[in-house]
C-alpha positions as CSV (number, residue, x, y, z in Angstrom):
1,M,0.1,-0.2,0.0
2,L,1.7,3.7,-1.2
3,R,0.4,6.2,1.1
4,S,1.5,10.1,0.8
5,I,4.3,10.9,4.0
6,K,0.7,12.9,5.8
7,K,-1.1,9.7,5.5
8,A,1.2,7.3,6.7
9,F,1.6,9.2,9.7
10,D,-1.6,8.7,10.2
11,M,-2.1,5.4,10.1
12,F,1.2,5.4,12.5
13,R,-0.6,7.9,15.6
14,Q,-4.1,5.6,14.7
15,Q,-1.7,2.6,15.3
16,D,-0.2,4.5,18.4
17,A,-1.1,7.4,19.6
18,E,2.5,8.0,21.9
19,T,4.5,7.4,19.1
20,A,7.7,10.1,18.1
21,V,8.2,9.7,15.2
22,T,6.9,12.7,13.0
23,V,5.7,14.0,10.1
24,H,9.5,15.5,8.9
25,T,11.0,12.0,10.7
26,I,9.0,9.8,7.7
27,R,10.2,12.8,5.7
28,M,13.9,12.8,6.3
29,W,13.7,8.8,6.8
30,C,12.8,8.9,2.5
31,K,15.5,11.1,1.4
32,E,18.3,9.0,3.2
33,G,17.1,6.0,2.2
34,K,16.2,4.1,5.1
35,I,12.2,3.5,4.2
36,K,10.6,2.4,1.1
37,C,9.5,5.2,-1.0
38,L,8.6,6.3,-4.6
39,T,8.7,10.1,-6.0
40,A,5.3,10.2,-7.9
41,G,6.5,13.6,-9.8
42,N,6.4,16.4,-6.3
43,K,4.3,13.8,-4.1
44,V,6.7,11.1,-2.1
45,L,4.8,7.6,-1.2
46,V,5.6,5.7,1.6
47,D,5.1,1.8,1.1
48,I,3.5,1.6,4.4
49,T,2.8,-2.4,4.0
50,V,6.5,-3.0,5.3
51,Y,6.6,-1.2,8.3
52,R,2.8,-2.4,9.7
53,I,2.8,-3.2,13.0
């Protein structure tokens, strides 16, 4: 499942309301290649199937 960074953050937050992960953190992880993501134009899509709890 590919989701935008904001939607991926919302899903993480829904699963764990006390998470320390922020939108900025997810964005930085994408830039550093630490998580799987895909760029479509200006939008970055995160593959959240790998990171489901």
